[in-house]
C-alpha positions as CSV (number, residue, x, y, z in Angstrom):
1,M,-3.6,-32.5,-8.2
2,L,-1.5,-34.2,-10.8
3,V,-3.1,-35.0,-14.2
4,S,-2.2,-37.4,-17.0
5,A,-0.7,-35.9,-20.2
6,T,-3.4,-37.2,-22.5
7,E,-5.9,-34.4,-22.5
8,A,-3.3,-31.6,-22.2
9,L,-1.3,-32.9,-25.2
10,K,-4.4,-33.5,-27.3
11,K,-5.3,-29.8,-26.8
12,A,-1.7,-28.8,-27.6
13,K,-1.8,-30.8,-30.8
14,E,-5.1,-29.3,-31.9
15,G,-3.9,-25.8,-30.9
16,K,-0.5,-26.1,-32.7
17,Y,1.6,-25.4,-29.6
18,A,3.8,-27.7,-27.5
19,I,4.0,-28.3,-23.7
20,G,7.5,-28.2,-22.3
21,Q,8.8,-31.1,-20.2
22,F,11.3,-29.7,-17.8
23,N,13.4,-32.3,-15.9
24,I,13.6,-31.8,-12.1
25,N,16.6,-32.6,-9.9
26,N,15.7,-31.4,-6.4
27,L,13.3,-29.2,-4.5
28,E,14.6,-25.9,-5.9
29,W,14.2,-27.1,-9.5
30,T,10.7,-28.3,-8.9
31,K,9.6,-25.1,-7.1
32,A,11.1,-22.9,-9.8
33,I,9.3,-24.7,-12.7
34,L,6.0,-24.9,-10.9
35,L,6.0,-21.2,-10.0
36,T,6.9,-20.3,-13.6
37,A,4.1,-22.5,-15.0
38,E,1.6,-20.8,-12.7
39,E,2.9,-17.3,-13.5
40,C,2.7,-18.1,-17.3
41,K,-0.7,-20.0,-16.9
42,S,0.9,-22.8,-18.9
43,P,0.4,-26.5,-18.5
44,V,3.7,-28.2,-17.5
45,I,5.3,-31.6,-17.5
46,L,7.9,-32.3,-14.8
47,G,10.3,-35.0,-16.1
48,V,12.1,-37.3,-13.8
49,S,14.8,-39.7,-15.1
50,E,15.5,-42.9,-13.1
51,G,18.9,-41.4,-12.1
52,A,17.3,-38.2,-10.8
53,A,14.6,-40.3,-8.9
54,K,17.3,-42.4,-7.3
55,Y,19.2,-39.2,-6.3
56,M,16.0,-37.8,-4.7
57,C,15.4,-41.0,-2.7
58,G,13.0,-42.8,-5.0
59,F,9.8,-42.4,-7.0
60,K,7.6,-42.1,-3.9
61,T,9.7,-39.3,-2.4
62,V,9.5,-37.4,-5.7
63,A,5.7,-37.9,-6.2
64,D,4.9,-36.9,-2.6
65,M,7.1,-33.8,-2.8
66,V,5.5,-32.7,-6.1
67,K,1.9,-33.3,-4.9
68,A,2.6,-31.4,-1.6
69,M,4.3,-28.6,-3.5
70,V,1.4,-28.2,-6.0
71,E,-0.9,-27.9,-3.0
72,S,1.2,-25.5,-0.8
73,L,2.0,-23.2,-3.7
74,N,-1.6,-23.1,-4.9
75,I,-0.7,-24.3,-8.4
76,T,-3.8,-24.2,-10.6
77,V,-2.4,-25.2,-14.0
78,P,-2.3,-28.8,-15.2
79,V,0.9,-30.5,-13.8
80,I,2.0,-33.8,-15.2
81,L,4.6,-35.8,-13.3
82,H,6.3,-37.9,-16.0
83,L,9.0,-40.7,-15.8
84,D,11.6,-39.9,-18.5
85,H,13.2,-42.8,-20.3
86,G,11.8,-45.4,-18.0
87,S,13.0,-49.0,-18.0
88,Y,10.3,-51.7,-17.7
89,D,10.8,-52.1,-13.9
90,G,11.1,-48.3,-13.5
91,A,7.9,-47.6,-15.3
92,K,6.0,-50.1,-13.1
93,A,7.6,-48.6,-9.9
94,A,6.7,-45.0,-11.0
95,I,3.1,-46.0,-11.7
96,G,2.9,-47.6,-8.2
97,A,4.4,-44.5,-6.6
98,G,1.8,-42.1,-8.0
99,F,3.3,-40.6,-11.1
100,S,0.7,-39.4,-13.6
101,S,2.5,-40.3,-16.8
102,V,5.4,-42.6,-17.7
103,M,7.7,-43.1,-20.6
104,F,8.7,-46.7,-21.3
105,D,11.8,-46.6,-23.4
106,G,12.0,-50.0,-25.1
107,S,14.0,-48.6,-28.0
108,H,17.0,-50.7,-27.2
109,Y,14.9,-54.0,-27.5
110,G,14.1,-55.6,-30.9
111,I,10.7,-54.4,-32.2
112,E,8.8,-57.5,-31.1
113,E,10.1,-57.4,-27.5
114,N,9.5,-53.6,-27.4
115,I,5.9,-54.2,-28.5
116,E,5.3,-56.9,-25.8
117,K,6.7,-54.9,-23.0
118,T,5.0,-51.7,-24.1
119,K,1.6,-53.6,-24.1
120,E,2.1,-54.6,-20.5
121,I,3.0,-51.1,-19.4
122,I,0.0,-49.7,-21.3
123,A,-2.4,-52.1,-19.6
124,L,-1.0,-51.3,-16.1
125,A,-1.0,-47.5,-16.8
126,K,-4.6,-47.5,-18.3
127,A,-5.9,-49.3,-15.2
128,N,-4.5,-46.4,-13.1
129,G,-5.5,-43.5,-15.4
130,I,-1.9,-42.8,-16.4
131,S,-0.6,-41.7,-19.8
132,V,2.2,-43.6,-21.6
133,E,4.9,-42.4,-23.9
134,A,6.8,-44.8,-26.0
135,E,10.0,-44.4,-28.1
136,V,11.0,-45.6,-31.6
137,G,14.5,-45.0,-32.8
138,A,17.0,-44.1,-30.1
139,I,17.5,-40.4,-29.4
140,G,21.1,-39.4,-29.8
141,G,23.5,-38.3,-27.1
142,E,23.5,-39.7,-23.5
143,E,20.6,-39.9,-21.1
144,D,21.5,-41.5,-17.8
145,G,24.1,-43.8,-19.4
146,V,21.8,-44.7,-22.3
147,V,23.7,-43.6,-25.5
148,G,22.0,-43.1,-28.8
149,S,23.5,-41.7,-32.1
150,G,20.7,-39.5,-33.3
151,E,18.8,-42.2,-35.2
152,V,15.9,-41.5,-37.5
153,A,12.9,-43.6,-36.7
154,D,11.0,-45.8,-39.3
155,P,7.5,-44.4,-39.8
156,A,6.1,-48.0,-40.2
157,E,7.6,-49.0,-36.8
158,C,6.1,-45.7,-35.3
159,K,2.7,-46.8,-36.5
160,L,3.1,-50.2,-35.0
161,I,3.9,-48.8,-31.6
162,A,1.2,-46.0,-31.8
163,D,-1.5,-48.6,-32.6
164,L,-0.8,-50.4,-29.4
165,G,-2.6,-47.6,-27.5
166,V,0.2,-45.4,-26.3
167,D,-0.8,-41.7,-25.7
168,I,2.4,-40.0,-26.8
169,L,5.1,-41.1,-29.2
170,A,8.8,-40.1,-29.1
171,A,10.4,-40.7,-32.5
172,G,14.0,-40.0,-33.3
173,I,14.3,-37.5,-36.2
174,G,18.1,-36.7,-35.8
175,N,17.7,-35.0,-32.4
176,I,20.1,-35.6,-29.5
177,H,20.3,-35.2,-25.8
178,G,22.8,-32.7,-24.3
179,K,24.7,-30.1,-26.2
180,Y,24.6,-30.3,-30.0
181,P,27.9,-30.8,-31.8
182,A,29.1,-28.3,-34.4
183,N,28.6,-30.9,-37.2
184,W,25.0,-31.7,-36.3
185,A,22.9,-32.3,-39.5
186,G,19.7,-30.8,-38.1
187,L,16.2,-32.3,-37.7
188,N,14.8,-34.5,-40.5
189,F,11.5,-32.8,-41.3
190,D,10.6,-35.2,-44.2
191,V,10.7,-38.1,-41.8
192,L,8.7,-36.1,-39.2
193,A,6.0,-35.4,-41.7
194,E,5.8,-39.1,-42.6
195,I,5.6,-40.2,-39.0
196,E,2.9,-37.6,-38.3
197,K,0.9,-38.9,-41.3
198,A,1.3,-42.5,-40.1
199,T,0.4,-41.9,-36.5
200,S,-2.0,-38.9,-36.5
201,P,-3.7,-37.7,-34.3
202,M,-1.1,-38.9,-31.8
203,P,0.9,-36.1,-30.1
204,L,4.6,-36.4,-31.0
205,V,7.6,-35.7,-28.7
206,L,10.9,-34.0,-29.4
207,H,13.6,-35.1,-27.0
208,G,16.8,-33.1,-26.7
209,G,15.1,-29.7,-26.9
210,T,18.3,-27.8,-25.7
211,G,20.2,-26.2,-28.6
212,I,17.7,-26.8,-31.4
213,P,17.4,-23.5,-33.3
214,T,14.1,-21.7,-32.7
215,D,12.9,-21.9,-36.4
216,M,13.4,-25.7,-36.3
217,I,11.4,-25.9,-33.0
218,K,8.5,-23.9,-34.6
219,K,8.6,-26.0,-37.7
220,A,8.5,-29.2,-35.6
221,I,5.5,-27.9,-33.7
222,S,3.7,-27.1,-37.0
223,L,4.3,-30.7,-38.0
224,G,2.7,-32.3,-35.0
225,V,5.2,-32.1,-32.2
226,S,3.2,-31.3,-29.0
227,K,5.8,-32.1,-26.2
228,I,9.4,-30.8,-26.1
229,N,11.8,-32.0,-23.5
230,V,14.3,-29.5,-22.0
231,N,16.9,-30.4,-19.4
232,T,20.5,-29.4,-20.2
233,E,19.5,-25.8,-20.8
234,C,18.1,-25.4,-17.3
235,Q,21.2,-27.1,-15.9
236,L,23.5,-24.8,-17.7
237,S,21.7,-21.6,-16.7
238,F,21.5,-22.7,-13.1
239,A,25.2,-23.5,-13.0
240,A,26.2,-20.2,-14.6
241,A,24.2,-18.2,-12.1
242,V,25.5,-20.0,-9.1
243,R,29.1,-19.7,-10.4
244,K,28.7,-15.9,-10.9
245,Y,27.4,-15.5,-7.3
246,I,30.4,-17.4,-5.9
247,E,32.9,-15.7,-8.2
248,E,31.7,-12.3,-7.1
249,G,32.4,-13.4,-3.5
250,K,28.7,-13.0,-2.5
251,D,28.9,-16.3,-0.5
252,L,31.4,-14.6,1.8
253,E,29.3,-11.5,2.5
254,G,27.2,-11.8,5.7
255,K,25.2,-15.1,5.5
256,G,25.7,-15.4,1.8
257,F,26.8,-19.0,2.4
258,D,23.2,-20.0,3.4
259,P,22.1,-22.5,0.7
260,R,18.8,-20.6,0.3
261,K,20.9,-17.5,-0.7
262,L,23.6,-19.4,-2.5
263,L,21.1,-21.3,-4.8
264,A,18.7,-18.4,-5.2
265,P,20.4,-16.9,-8.4
266,G,20.3,-20.4,-9.9
267,V,16.6,-20.7,-9.2
268,E,15.9,-17.4,-10.9
269,A,17.9,-18.5,-13.9
270,I,15.8,-21.7,-14.2
271,K,12.7,-19.6,-14.0
272,A,13.9,-17.3,-16.8
273,T,14.9,-20.3,-19.0
274,V,11.5,-22.0,-18.5
275,K,9.6,-18.9,-19.3
276,E,11.6,-18.3,-22.5
277,K,10.8,-21.9,-23.6
278,M,7.1,-21.6,-22.8
279,E,7.0,-18.5,-24.9
280,L,8.8,-20.3,-27.8
281,F,6.5,-23.4,-27.5
282,G,3.4,-21.2,-27.4
283,S,2.0,-22.7,-24.2
284,I,1.5,-19.5,-22.3
285,N,-2.1,-18.8,-21.2
286,K,-3.1,-22.3,-22.5
287,A,-3.9,-23.7,-19.0
C-alpha cells in the first residue's frame, strides 16, 4: 500500500534524519529501489517527473506498476509515490491516477498566482489523503526542460506558501539539479536557518542531492531538511555498470545479450547507490 509523505516526514524531522526521494525511470529502477528500501528497513519516496511518467506510458501505468510491485515483492516499509516538479495539470492528473504525494512546482509563476494554484492543488489533494510539496525559489540546473539558476528563496515567501497548508516545502538554497559545476558556491545555510525558523515544524526538501558534499548534507539535515532528492547519481552509476558489462564483451558471451542479464549490473549499481544514500541520510531502520 502506498502512503502519503506527511507522517513519514514528520517523524524524519523529529528524528533528525532525511528520507531519500529516488526518481524512477522504468521497472528495473523501481524494483531496485523498493528492494533496497526493504532490505534497509527504510521509508522511501519514489519520485516521478512528468517526462518519466510520459516515457512510462502515463501516471496510471506508473501507479499501477508500483502498487503491484509493492504487493508482489512483499514490501513492508512505507512507500510514497510522488510527482516531482509537477505542473498544475500534471498534479491533478497524478492525484487522479493514484499517486500518494504530489509536488506542484509553481515557482515560475508570480507569487500571487503560485499561491492561488497551490491552494487549488492542496484542496484536491487533501480530499484524497495525498501530501503536497510546494516550491519557492527555482532550484538551479535543468529538470525536464525547466531551467533554474540556483536561486535562494525568500524566507517570507516560504512562510506565505507554508501557511497555505502544504505538507512539505522545497526552498532554493543554492542547490542545483544534475552535476555541480566546479565554481558552485555551496549551500546557503544562513538562509536555510531563516527558512526553518519561519516555517517550522514543516519538513524541508533539498532538491539536487547528487554531488552535494556529505558534510553539507548532514548540516542541512540538522537544520530541518527531511527529504533529499537523488536522481542523477543513480543514473550515472547505472550507466557506468552497464557500460562496463558491454565493454568487457559480456553481452557477447552465451545469452549475455538478454536484457535481464544486460541490465542486471546497472540494477545492482542502483541498489548500492541507494543504500549508500540511505546510510548518509540516516533513514536505515526507521521504517
